[in-house]
N, C-alpha and C positions, 0 to 999 in steps of 0.2 A: 122730604128734602134729603139730598144724598151727597156723600163726600166725593162723588165722581165729578162734581162741578167745582171749578175754582171760585166762581161767584154764582149765587142763586138768590134771586129776590122774587117773592110772590106777593102780589096785591099790595104793594108798598104805597103808603099814603103819608103825606106830611103837609101841614098847614102853617102858614104864617098869619095868625089871626083867622080871618074868614077866607083868606086867599089859599087856594089849593096849589101848592108848589109842586107836589108829586101826587098823581092821582091814579091809583089802582095799577101801578107799574109792575110788570113781571118780566124778568129776563134771566137767561142762563148763559154762563161763559165757561167753555171747556178749557181744561189746562192746556198750555202750550200754544194758545191762540193769541193773536193781536186783535183785540175787539175795539172797534171804533164806536164812540158814544157821541152822536151828533145831534145838534139842535140849535135853534137861534139863541141869542142872548135872552136870558130870562125863561128859557124853556124848562128849567128844572134840573139841569145836568149837575151843577155843583151841589145842590141840595141832595140829589140822589146819592152822589159819592159820599157826602157827609153822613148820610144814613147808613150806607154800607160800612163805613168805618166806625160807627157808633159815636160819631161826633154830634149827631143829632138823633134823637129818639123818635122813630116814626109813630104816627098816630095809630096806624094799624099795618098789618102785613108782617112778613117774616124775611129775615136775611140770614144767609149762611155763607161763610167763607171757608172753603175746603171742608164743608160739612159742619162747621162750628158756628155757634151763635156768638157774634162779636160783642154782644152785650153781657154774656155770661162767661165767655172764655177769651177775654180781651187780650191778655198777655200772649196766649198761644196763637191767636189770630195775628196779632201785630208783629210777632216774631217771624212770621212767614211772608210779610209784605213790606213794601216801601211806598210812600206816598209823597208826591210833589204837588203842592197846590199852585194855583195861578199866581198867588202873591207869596213869595218866600221871604222869610225874615230870620236873621241870626243875631246872636249877642254881638252888639256893635264893636266891642273891645277885642273880639277874637280875630286872629288872623285866619287865612285860608287853611293853614296847617292846623291851627287850633280847632277849627270847626271839624275837620276830618278826623282828628284824634278824638274829639268829643263824641262824634257819631260812632266811631269804631268801638268806643268803650261799651256801647250797648249791644254790639253785634258780634257774636262768637264766630261767624263765618265771613268776617271782613277780608276782602281780597286785596292785599297790598300791591300785587302785580298789576291788577286792573287800575288801581288808584294811580300808580306811577304813569301808566299808559295814558289815562285820561287827563291827568294834569298836563302832560306834554301836548297832547292833541288839542286840548281846549285852551292851551297857553295861559293857564292860571298860575300866578306867582304865589307860592306858599307863604311868603313873608308879608304879603299885602293884607291890611286890615279889611274886614268885610264891609265896614261902613264907607270905604273908599271905592268899592266895586260898583260898577254900573248895574242897572236892573238885569240886563242880559247876563252879566257875569255871575250875579247871585243865582240866577236860574241855572246856569251851567254848573255852579258849585253844588246846588241842591240835587241836580240830576246825577252828578258824579258820586255824591254821597249815597244816593239811592241805589245806584248800580253796584257800588263797591260792597254794599251790605249783602249781596248775593241773595236777594229775596226770591221766593217762588212766584210772587205776584207783584207787579209794578203798576201802581195806580197813578195816572198823570192827569192833571186838570189844566188844560191849556199849557202844555210843557214848553212851547216855543214862543209864548207871549213875551213881547218886549225884545225879541232877538231880531237882528237885521237878517235879510234874506239869505246871505251867504252863511252866516252862523246857524240859522235855522236848519238849513239843509245838512250842515256838518253835524249838528247835534242829533238830528234824526238818523242819519246814517251811522255815525260813530257811536252814539250812546244807545239809542233804542234798538237799532238793528244788532249791534254787538251784544247787547244784553241777551237777546233771544238766541243768537248764534252760539253763545257760550254753552248752552244746554238745550239743544233743539228738542221740541216736543214736551218740555217740562215747564219752561218759563212762560208766564202769562202776562200780557200787557192789556190793561184797560185804560184807554186814552180818550179823554174828552177834548175836542178841539173844534175850532171853526176853520182852521187851515187844512181842510180835507185833502186838497190836491197834493200837499207835500208829504202826506202819509199814504198816498195811493198804493204804493208798492208793498207796504207792510201790513195793511189791514186784511185780515182773514174773514171777519164777520163784522156786521155793523148793526146798530140800532139807531133809529131816528125818533126823537121825542119832540112834542110840542105841547105847551100848556100843561106839562107834567104827565102827559099821556103818551103811551107808546104808539107811534104811527106805523113802524115797520121794524122787524128784526129779520135779517137775511144774510146769507153767505155772500161775500163780496163777488165771487165768481158767478153766482146765480143772479145777482143784481146786474152784472155786466151782460149776462146772457138775456135777461128778461127785458131790460130797458134799452131801447135802440133809437137811434136817430136815422131817419130815412129822408133822402133828398131826391126829388125827381124834377128834371128839367123838360119842359114841353115846348113845342114849336111856337105856340101862342100863349095866351093867358092860361095859367094853371086852372084846372077844374076845381070846383068846390065839392068836397067829399065828406060824407058822414060814415066813418068806418069804425068798427069795433076795436077797442084797445088803444085808440088814439087819445093821448093825454093833451097834446097841443098840436095845433096846425097853424102854419103861417106861410106867407108868400113873400118872395123878393124877386120882383120882375117876373121872369118866366119860370122861376124855381119854386116848387112846393116843398116845404120842410115839415116833417111830421115827427113827433116824439111818441113812441108806442111802448106799451107795457105787455109783453108776453104774446102778442099776436102778429109779430112782424111778417111771418110767412104769408098769412092771409092778406095783410095789407099790401105786400109786394105783389101778390097775384093780381089784386084789383088794380094796382098802378100799372103793371105791365099790360093789362088789357086795354089801357087807355093810350097805348103807343107813345110813351115818353121818348125823348131823345136820349136820355141817360138816367140811370138810377144808381144811387150809392147808399150803402148802409154802414153804420158803425155803432159800436157799443158806447153807451154813455160812461163817462168817468163817474167815480163815486161822488164827486162834488156835484155833478149834474143830476145824479140820482137824488141827492139830498134836496137840491133846488126844486125838482119836480115833486117829490114826496111831501116836502114841507110847504109847498105852495108859495115859496119865496121868489119864484121867477121861472123862466123857461130855460130849457137846456139848449142854449145857443152856442 
């Protein structure tokens, strides 16, 4: 295991009783990347994150954060990262100002300029008590506190959970995007989410897990290149084809729709030989790649 990786996990396993929550999971995250960690509810995403943070002790396997063991070098590891869980909580008697001051007291690199900027952009009232904040506002406050601490690694578990669509987009663009833009190439984001489409433009690499097992780890650009949707319209009823690389085939009237993995050129050649009226092809979105890979649906 090497310090060249921001996150490195090898053969990670964790059980709840007899249930395998994480099963032989290995992944590596390079510094400066935005890494999407995708899976259905109950796939093992939160358990994996808690193992990475030494909040849970894995049954077996190894974890390194910037080359350090979080179980043995916990202070050194956590001084370089910030974590926002899917359910955030603060001391209820504190105000927004009090929470930020409390968090800043632990962080030698607290960025007061970024704090002022985020308070304004997120429209958080410093005088308001946190127990009067909505769930979405508490999440915004937690994200602001994480960003202001200037960490090298930002770990987010469902960071936009409980936010309305407008605020979700604002948080993603203002908070997560701005975090990396402040020090390009050095700041790393590890984000677990089911709202994949809203992070489409930020994700550099992604992993998909199911049942605690890794299904896929791939560069985002490679995923878009490999996974394609092909539509062909025919003069009459579409032909039935058995083609290599086709993950899903369906018809709508005179149109044949195929989802392919890595062999779209060969599929296109076969289709053109059948004299269709029109053929179109497009890359799948990362959300559609997830649906296909996880078997949760078809990329329509």
